[in-house]
FIKOLSE-125114 format. One record per residue (C-alpha): x, y, z; residue in one letter. Coordinates in steps of 0.25 Angstrom, whole numbers, plus 5000, padded with zeros to 4 digits. Example, Ala and Ser with C-alpha at 12.3 -4.5 7.8 and 13.67 -1.06 7.14 Angstrom:
2
504949825031A;505549965029S;
***
This chain:
554
561452105440X;562452165452X;563052115464X;562252145478X;562552275484X;562052415486X;561452485477X;560752625474X;559452625477X;558752675464X;557652735472X;558152805483X;559852845478X;560052885492X;559852705495X;560552595489X;559952465490X;560452335492X;560452235480X;560752085486X;561252025471X;559751995467X;558852085470X;558552215478X;558552205492X;557852305503X;559152345509X;559652485509X;560452615513X;560652745511X;561752785501X;562852875510X;563053015504X;562153145499X;560753085494X;560753065479X;559553115470X;558653015466X;559052975451X;558153045439X;557952895436X;558252755440X;559252685434X;558952575423X;558652455426X;559652365423X;559352255411X;559452125414X;559451985405X;559251885414X;558151795417X;557051815429X;557751835443X;557751725454X;557251775467X;558551845474X;558751765489X;558551835502X;559451945508X;560351965513X;561551875508X;561651935493X;561651805483X;562551815469X;561651845458X;561251735448X;562051725436X;560651725429X;559351765438X;559751885445X;558651975442X;558852155439X;558752225451X;557452275454X;557852435458X;556852515467X;556452395477X;556252495489X;556652455503X;555952395512X;556152525522X;556652625522X;557952595531X;559252565527X;559552455529X;560752335522X;560652195520X;561352095531X;562552055524X;562652165512X;563952255510X;563952375517X;564652495511X;564852625516X;563852745514X;564252805501X;565052685495X;564652645481X;563952505481X;564852375478X;565252365464X;564352275456X;564952175446X;564652145432X;564252015433X;562852015428X;563252075415X;564151945412X;562951875418X;562151935407X;563051905396X;563151785400X;561851755402X;561551785385X;562551715381X;562151595388X;560851605380X;561451655366X;562051525367X;560751455369X;560151505358X;559151575364X;558751725360X;559051815374X;557951905375X;558751995385X;558352165390X;556952175384X;556652305383X;555552305394X;555152425389X;554952405375X;554552265376X;553252225369X;552252175379X;551752035375X;550651985382X;549851835379X;548651805385X;548851955393X;549951915400X;551551955398X;552351825390X;553251755398X;554451775391X;554151815378X;555351825373X;555751675374X;554451645367X;555151715353X;556451645355X;555951515358X;555151535343X;556351585337X;557151465342X;556151375337X;555851465325X;557151445321X;557251295324X;555851265313X;556451355302X;557851305301X;557051155301X;556151215290X;557551285282X;556851415283X;557451535286X;557551655295X;558451775299X;558951855312X;557451925310X;556651795314X;555851805326X;554551775333X;553651865338X;552451875348X;551051905338X;550352035346X;548952045338X;548852195333X;547452185338X;547252105351X;546052015352X;544952055363X;545452035374X;546752025374X;547952115378X;548552195367X;549852135370X;549451985370X;550251915358X;549751765351X;550051635352X;550951645340X;552351695336X;552551745323X;554251715319X;554851775308X;555451775297X;555651635292X;555651575279X;555651435274X;555851365259X;554851415249X;554251515260X;553651635258X;554651795260X;553151845266X;552851715274X;553951735286X;553351715299X;552851575304X;551851595318X;552351515331X;551151465341X;551551505354X;550651435365X;550151545377X;549951515391X;549451635399X;549051585412X;550251615420X;550751765425X;551451765412X;550951695398X;551951595391X;551951555376X;552451425371X;553051385360X;552951255352X;554051165353X;554451145339X;553951235328X;553051165317X;552351205304X;552451345304X;552051415291X;552551545287X;551651685287X;551651815285X;552051905297X;550851895303X;549852025304X;548952095313X;549952055325X;551152145330X;552452045331X;553152065345X;554252025353X;554852085365X;556152125359X;555252215350X;555752165338X;554952175325X;554752065313X;555452095301X;554652115288X;554252015279X;555251895279X;556451995285X;557351975274X;557151815276X;557151735260X;556451605259X;557551505261X;557951395251X;557651265252X;559051185259X;559651085251X;559350955249X;560050815253X;561250795244X;560950685235X;559550685237X;558550595228X;557150615233X;555650635227X;555150785231X;554350885227X;554951015219X;554351115225X;554251265219X;555351215211X;554951195197X;554851075191X;555850995180X;555650995166X;555050865161X;555850795151X;555650705139X;556250575136X;556950555148X;556450415150X;557250285150X;556650135152X;557150015155X;556649855155X;555749865166X;555550015168X;555950165162X;555950295168X;555550435163X;556250565168X;554950665166X;555750785172X;556950845179X;557850965182X;558851015191X;558051085203X;558351185214X;557551145224X;556351035227X;555151035238X;554551145243X;554651225259X;555051145270X;555551015259X;556251095249X;557651055245X;558751115239X;559851045230X;561051015240X;562251095239X;563051055225X;561850975221X;560850995211X;559450925212X;558650865201X;557150825201X;556650715190X;555350665189X;555450495183X;554150415177X;554450265175X;553950205165X;553950055161X;555149975156X;555549915141X;555049765144X;554149785159X;553649895166X;554249795179X;555049905187X;556449845190X;557049985196X;556850115195X;557850235190X;559150295199X;559750415200X;561250425198X;562150535199X;563550535193X;563450385190X;563350375206X;562450275213X;561250255209X;559750315219X;558450265216X;557550385212X;556350385221X;554950365217X;554050485215X;552350495215X;552450595202X;551850735202X;552550835210X;553650715215X;555250725209X;556450655213X;557550745214X;559050715216X;560150805221X;561550775213X;562750845213X;562850955203X;563850925194X;563150775195X;562350715185X;561150625190X;560350505182X;559150425183X;559650285180X;558750145176X;559350015177X;558549915171X;558449805162X;560249805162X;560149935157X;560650065163X;559850195159X;560050335163X;559250485163X;560050625165X;559450695176X;558850805175X;558950795159X;558450675158X;559650625146X;559750465146X;560950395146X;561750345135X;561450205141X;559850195140X;558950135133X;558350225124X;557450165116X;556850155129X;556750305130X;555850315119X;554450375120X;554050315105X;554450155104X;553450085095X;552550115082X;551650055074X;552050005061X;550749935055X;551049885044X;550349755036X;551349705024X;551449585015X;552949515015X;552949445001X;553749325003X;554449204994X;554649075002X;555448954997X;556048805001X;557048794990X;556048724981X;554748814982X;554648944984X;553149034987X;552749184989X;552149215002X;551549345008X;551549365022X;550749475029X;551849555038X;551149655048X;552049765059X;551149845067X;552249905076X;553649925080X;554449955093X;555749995100X;556249935113X;557649895120X;556949765124X;556449665114X;554849675119X;554749535113X;555849475121X;556349555133X;557749485133X;558249555122X;558349705121X;559449805113X;560649795114X;560949935121X;560250065123X;560450135110X;559650025103X;558349975104X;557449845097X;556349875088X;555349745086X;554149765078X;552949675077X;553349605060X;552349495060X;551949435046X;550849295043X;551049195033X;549649175027X;550049035024X;549949025042X;548949115045X;548749135059X;550249135062X;551149265063X;552549275060X;553849375061X;554749385051X;556149305054X;557449405057X;557849385043X;556849465036X;556649595043X;557649715043X;557349835049X;557949965041X;558350085049X;558250225043X;559750235040X;559450105031X;560050025041X;559549865043X;559249805055X;558949645057X;557949615067X;558249505078X;557249395082X;557149395098X;555749315098X;555949215111X;555649095104X;556149035091X;555049035082X;554749165085X;555049305078X;555449455086X;556249545079X;556849655085X;557849765078X;558949835086X;558849985082X;559250115086X;558450155101X;557850265092X;557550195081X;556150255075X;556050205061X;556350085053X;555849985041X;555549845045X;556149775032X;555649625029X;556549585018X;557449455016X;557249315016X;557349205027X;557649035027X;556848965037X;556648825037X;557148795022X;556148895020X;556649035015X;555749165015X;555949305007X;555349425008X;554849454992X;554749604994X;555349675006X;554149735016X;554449865025X;553849905039X;554350045042X;554350065058X;554350205064X;554250235079X;554450375083X;555650445089X;555750475105X;
***
């Protein structure tokens, strides 16, 4: 920009033309002194970076130039007539005097304008090289401000990539697509109704697919074609760099090869202390576990698989471990309790003995439960039921010391079919007689709660209750079935230890014997021996009778 004043006419070096501060006028005057030969070439046109000019006011009063809308002077406008003239009120300098000095105010204004644009986060498309700029048209018409279309698309693309936790770099740009083979009846400079933007990569992406296509709506009804972008970019599918087209921009920049050095980004971190149901995505499934179970009165939990994982989920839904924490994934099944399957409460997750969190449900299959815990912390599954608290450590499934060990076993009963005649002798002090009882046992089992009376249970998690269905019949009382009194029974362990039974029958005239045994009991012998006195009558076992018991371990 320049102040109003007289300037040398580039078309006639012997003349000066008046510039009113906004445009060249028709006023001319001769230059004092000897004629100046015409220049070999006119001076280069000044390069301007301001928006379109504002219509200037009419002379004679020169107006001050606008700070942001003054146009570049258009050299070469011929005078209206060949007479020397001057605008009314214009400063008159002596012939041969140089024109008034021009202040460099325009450069400062241009710099300020660039700073304003940069502060607004807008790329300033300044000083396009008109000689080198590619010709870009839409539907046969020049596009109105094509550089602004690309600038806006790139800003929207940046927001979109950020929303998907993707990656871009300094080479990420948007380009017009110009078909290398134009369709019949179209100009070879026409571009397609979409932009190619890249390189960009998303979580679990492919470096061979580092571009996205952004649709534009074109309108060629005016003097120039206009292109409109969507308000917000959504659902852009990664694809390879387009082929069969030329990627072009007004500034002549070219697209980088491949992904331009861009790498597939890692998943963002999940929330701290998260407990959620997820799918693992490309992460390998943790190893399966065996024997990791805890069962209580009304319910039981089996930890079928567990392990530490680096991440979970796929694509935009993928997450990695939070800073300072680790991710543990596991799957659980629910089983019936020892007494009933009317579930009273489910398992919870406890970290370092702190507050417990409910374990979310899953539909099985590909769904896993994931929990984020501090790196140096321990996590456990806990089951509170029936007055006892049990735990399984994560991810190894190790049971807690207080767990009801017998209920975690897979084998808790076995058939022990044996029928035998037990020889006895009865007496009442004055008379005696031999009596053969027909005894029979079909099975034996170990439990924590007594099956015949759930109010009775083993004293702690390290013990169990052994029960059998040993009964006998008396030939003198056909049709009646009896149980042996506790005084006539003993359980002999492989160590030689003898254990006495306890009658836990609910009714006084009934017999239901249980033996307190180690939770890992597998072998023993039920011995019928000794004597008892009931109502003045003594019954003595004449020959000791054994019933072997064997239950598989585990």
